[in-house]
C-alpha positions, 0 to 999 in steps of 0.5 A: 500500500502506497501512503503519500505525505504532503510535499513540503514547499520551501524557497530554493536558491540557485547553486552550481554543484558538481554531480558525483558520478554524472560528470556534468554540471547542473546549475539548479540542483541542491545537495545532500551533504551527509546523513546522520541517525539517532535512536532513542526509546521514542523512535529513530531520527534520520537527519539529512544535512543540506546545502539549502532547503529543498522540496521533498515528499515521503512515501511509506511502503510495506512488505518489506517495511521502508520509507522513500524520500524524494527530493526534487532537483537534488544530488548527493555530495557523497554516498550515504553511510549508516552508523549501525550502532545508533541506527535504531529501526533503520536496517539500511539506506539506499539512494538513486537518481529519479526522473533525471534530476531528483534524488530518491533515498530509501530507508529499509526498516526492521519493522513498520514505523510511522514517518514524520518530516520537517525542515530546520533552518541553520542553527549552531554549527548545522546548516539546513536539515531535513528531519525524518522521525520514525516511530515504530507501531509498538513504541511505549509512550514516554508518559507510560515509561516514566510512570512505570519507573516510579511505580515500585516503592521500597516501603510503606512510606512513599519515596520522593521522586527526583527527575534527572535531566541530562542536558542536550543529546543527539543532534545537540552536543551542547558545549564542546571543550578545548579537547573535543569533550561533548557536554551531552556526554559528560552530563549523561555520565553524571546523571547516571551516577546520580541516579545510582546514588539516589536509588541507594539512599532510603526514601528517594528514587531517581528517574532518568529523563534521557537514558542515552544519546538522543534529543528531547525538546525542552518543554517535553523534559519538564512534562516528563518530570510531571508525568513521573510525579517528581518532587524535584527536577534537576537539569544537569549541564556544563557551562561554556564561555568565551574566556577559557579562564572562567571555571567552577559550578553554578546553580540556577532557578527560574526567574519571574522577572528577569535574570539575576545577572547578564551572565545568567541571561546569556546562559539561559538564552544559549540553553533555550536555543537547544530546540533549534539545534536539536530539532523541533517543529517550528510551526507548532501553534500550541505554545509560545515558549518565550511567554509562559505565564507563571500563575500563583500556584508556582509561587510555592514551587519556586520557593522550594526550588530556591531551597533545593538550589541553595542546598545543592550549591553548598554541597557542590562547593565541597567538591570543587570551585564554585563560579557563583557563591549564590543561586542565580536565576533566569528564564530557562525554558526547561525550568518552567514546570508550574508544580515541580520544583526545578533547578539547573546545575552547571557542573563546571565550565567545559570551555576551561581546560582544567574543568574539562579535564576533571569532568573527563575523570570518573572520580570527579564525576562521581564526586559531583554526583555525590554532592548533588545527591547529598544536596537533594537529601538535605532538601528533602529532610526539610521539605518532604511531605507527610506520607514519605519516608523523610517525614516519618523519620523527621523526628530523627536528628541529622548530622553533617560529617566533619573532617576526622569523623568515623562512623564508629565515633558518630555512633558512639557520640549519639549513643546508637549502634553502629549497625543501626546507623549504617542501616538508617543511612543505607551505608555498606562499609565504613567510608564516609565523606566530610559534608555528607548528611547522616540521619541519626535514628529516632529515639537515640 
């Protein structure tokens, strides 16, 4: 069965190109320069890099499943190659010339998938792009996946849920360090480490919003946090600046009125451009990202966000330099949830060679994840609602580990057994770090 999609008509400019394999010149042909594929749990994204916008048409075919892309008056710069490691539902790619001047690209699929296409204008390091999203018929919706991740509870009291957002991904690499380190790669590693640490703590669970190298639009990130019924949304990034000497971590919250500094305003502007780079339809009429109305219900949410941000900033200061000694604010799209306290953490400046080197080490990433986990813990000790593990244990004391402390010494000082102290804090062994917050069992 043939299923034709509407043509997309866009402006084309005249460009002289060498037609590979034809030996001739065609003064009006556009050029496909490259093919890139990104696979994620929501489907597979195919991107054709173009030298200009083109007119195109999609055709779905079955038995076997494939999608045909016809591009009018278009030629190839080079043969299209498929990266098998991230090809997702795409099994292979073929191409040929049709009707003398048109390029036909055929995507052979492992299974039937619904195709959607749109054109993107130049953004960041990318030029014009034709994006084809392939959604398999049996894909589990994102809303159901994040709900499933929060269903299993560890005890009678409910766990506090932390939505962990690794910034950028897929088409959008984020900032790139002097030695070529991608922000998207570093922050995903920290996000995974943070989830592991939170899951090992009593009374809290982490939910990864991005589990691999693919792009999620900004608004969808905080929507997924709401679907997970998150008690806190933490978005992890690595900053960049034109002055490579600038370094250190920062923590941000949403601002109602304006940025707390010019640097915060510029950072928010850069982060908000992720949708243009990562690839989101530009003709959506259901939202205006630049003018979200914050109603009264968000006042409490912002107060909780501020408290969480202060705890996180304090803990990050224990594992490295802080770029800002106070919480900053700006109009970040990703922080606009009306009912989930939300913070954005810049774990360092990837544009600084020293910060980049540290972020490339598993040891430092683990320390950063531990600091964030401790900040989350301190936040929930004060704010977790009734019905949670934290509320049930709030009558217990908390103790901040100091230099020279041991678990045995702390247990003796508070007249509790060492095993009870370990069990309450889910500690396996005797290693504790200065700055960690321990819960001293109630009744001691």
